[in-house]
C-alpha positions as CSV (number, residue, x, y, z in Angstrom):
1,M,-49.3,119.4,-75.5
2,A,-46.7,117.6,-73.1
3,V,-48.0,114.3,-74.5
4,L,-47.3,115.3,-78.1
5,L,-44.0,116.6,-77.2
6,M,-43.3,113.2,-75.6
7,A,-44.6,111.2,-78.4
8,G,-42.5,113.2,-80.9
9,A,-39.4,112.6,-78.8
10,A,-40.3,108.9,-78.4
11,G,-40.6,108.7,-82.2
12,V,-37.2,110.3,-83.0
13,T,-35.6,108.2,-80.2
14,V,-36.9,104.9,-81.1
15,F,-36.3,105.0,-84.9
16,S,-32.8,106.9,-84.5
17,L,-31.9,103.7,-82.4
18,A,-32.1,101.5,-85.7
19,A,-29.6,104.0,-87.5
20,R,-27.2,101.2,-88.4
21,W,-30.0,99.5,-90.4
22,H,-31.7,102.0,-92.4
23,W,-30.6,105.2,-93.8
24,A,-33.9,106.9,-92.8
25,S,-33.3,106.1,-89.3
26,D,-29.7,107.2,-89.5
27,L,-31.1,110.7,-90.4
28,L,-32.9,110.9,-87.2
29,S,-29.7,110.2,-85.2
30,H,-28.8,113.6,-85.7
31,F,-31.4,114.9,-83.3
32,V,-30.3,113.3,-80.0
33,V,-29.8,116.5,-78.1
34,Q,-33.3,117.8,-79.5
35,S,-35.0,114.6,-78.5
36,A,-33.4,114.9,-75.0
37,A,-34.7,118.7,-74.7
38,C,-38.1,117.5,-75.8
39,S,-38.2,114.6,-73.2
40,A,-37.0,116.9,-70.5
41,G,-39.7,119.5,-71.1
42,S,-42.4,116.9,-71.3
43,L,-41.0,115.5,-68.2
44,A,-41.1,118.6,-66.4
45,I,-44.8,119.4,-67.7
46,L,-46.1,115.9,-66.6
47,S,-44.5,116.0,-63.3
48,L,-46.4,119.1,-62.7
49,C,-49.5,117.6,-63.8
50,R,-49.0,114.4,-61.8
51,R,-49.1,112.0,-64.7
52,R,-47.0,109.1,-63.2
53,G,-47.2,106.8,-65.9
54,L,-46.3,109.3,-68.6
55,V,-43.6,110.7,-66.2
56,C,-41.9,107.2,-66.2
57,V,-42.1,107.0,-70.1
58,A,-40.5,110.6,-70.3
59,S,-38.0,109.7,-67.8
60,V,-36.9,106.7,-69.7
61,L,-36.7,108.7,-73.0
62,L,-34.5,111.3,-71.1
63,L,-32.4,108.5,-69.9
64,I,-31.9,106.7,-73.3
65,N,-30.9,110.1,-75.0
66,L,-28.7,111.4,-72.1
67,S,-26.7,108.0,-72.3
68,R,-26.2,108.9,-75.9
69,I,-25.0,112.3,-75.1
70,V,-23.1,112.5,-71.8
71,P,-20.3,110.1,-72.6
72,M,-19.2,112.5,-75.2
73,Y,-18.5,115.3,-72.6
74,L,-17.1,112.8,-69.8
75,A,-14.7,111.2,-72.1
76,E,-11.0,112.0,-71.3
77,D,-8.9,113.6,-73.9
78,A,-6.7,110.9,-74.9
79,E,-3.0,111.7,-75.5
80,A,-2.0,110.9,-79.0
81,E,-0.5,107.5,-79.3
82,A,2.9,107.7,-80.9
83,G,2.4,106.4,-84.6
84,P,1.7,107.6,-88.1
85,T,-0.5,110.4,-89.0
86,V,-3.4,109.6,-91.6
87,R,-4.6,112.4,-93.6
88,A,-8.2,111.8,-94.9
89,L,-10.6,114.1,-97.0
90,A,-14.3,113.5,-97.6
91,A,-16.1,115.7,-100.1
92,N,-19.6,115.7,-101.5
93,L,-18.7,116.9,-105.0
94,R,-22.3,117.4,-106.1
95,R,-22.7,115.7,-109.5
96,D,-24.0,118.8,-111.2
97,N,-21.0,120.8,-110.0
98,R,-18.6,121.2,-112.8
99,E,-15.9,123.2,-110.9
100,H,-13.6,119.8,-111.4
101,P,-10.2,121.7,-111.5
102,R,-11.1,123.4,-108.0
103,F,-11.4,120.2,-106.4
104,I,-8.3,118.6,-108.0
105,D,-6.4,121.6,-106.7
106,L,-7.9,121.0,-103.1
107,V,-6.7,117.3,-103.2
108,R,-3.3,118.5,-104.5
109,T,-3.0,121.1,-101.7
110,V,-4.3,119.1,-98.8
111,R,-2.4,115.7,-100.0
112,P,-4.4,113.3,-98.1
113,D,-3.4,109.8,-97.7
114,F,-6.8,108.9,-99.1
115,F,-10.1,110.5,-99.9
116,V,-13.7,109.7,-100.5
117,A,-15.7,111.6,-103.4
118,M,-19.3,111.4,-103.0
119,E,-21.8,111.9,-105.7
120,T,-19.5,110.9,-108.5
121,D,-20.6,110.3,-112.0
122,E,-18.5,109.3,-115.1
123,D,-17.7,112.9,-115.9
124,W,-16.2,113.4,-112.5
125,L,-14.1,110.2,-112.7
126,R,-12.5,111.1,-116.0
127,S,-11.5,114.4,-114.3
128,L,-10.2,112.6,-111.1
129,Q,-8.1,110.1,-113.3
130,G,-5.5,113.1,-113.2
131,L,-4.7,112.0,-109.7
132,S,-4.2,108.5,-110.3
133,E,-0.3,108.8,-110.2
134,S,-0.5,110.1,-106.5
135,Y,-3.6,107.8,-105.6
136,P,-3.0,104.5,-107.7
137,Y,-5.6,102.6,-105.6
138,S,-9.3,103.3,-106.1
139,I,-12.8,101.8,-105.6
140,V,-15.3,103.6,-107.9
141,Q,-18.9,103.3,-108.2
142,P,-20.3,106.0,-110.4
143,R,-23.8,106.5,-110.9
144,E,-25.9,109.1,-112.8
145,D,-28.2,109.8,-109.8
146,N,-26.6,111.4,-106.6
147,F,-25.5,108.1,-105.3
148,G,-22.1,107.6,-107.1
149,I,-19.1,107.0,-104.7
150,A,-15.4,106.7,-105.2
151,L,-12.3,106.0,-102.7
152,F,-8.8,106.9,-103.8
153,S,-5.7,105.8,-101.7
154,R,-2.0,106.0,-101.7
155,W,-2.1,102.6,-100.0
156,P,-3.3,99.2,-101.2
157,I,-7.1,98.8,-100.5
158,K,-7.8,95.1,-99.3
159,G,-11.2,93.3,-98.8
160,H,-13.5,95.9,-99.9
161,R,-17.3,95.8,-100.6
162,V,-19.5,98.5,-101.8
163,H,-23.1,98.6,-100.5
């Protein structure tokens, strides 16, 4: 059982390290705490069973996962540097959602400096054109599946690429 627990933690850990290169690996990067817990559990059980080789593997897995978690808790609270405040909004519009006025009201209420709208299609973009006076700069890539995306900004957008 401990070996299966460790193997699962190893799989999640190794594949999550490739998150920058593939979206499926990125999904696994959300389970670092769970991988650390599984690594710690398997380490404890394997230590009791005196399985030295597997204890070493479980220890390495635990250290890898802890190296990704611990810095978040040890970082000092940085004082806000003097400078402008930027307001951003990111929203998954859900392509099949037809409550366009509700989202437009949200943008007008929050008044972000820029916003990203995910799952945008041509219908959503037509509705969002009403915001073009406040957000004159945009990059849009509507799609009829769930992967359309749009960025609207009060500021000029330079050197963009959509992947």
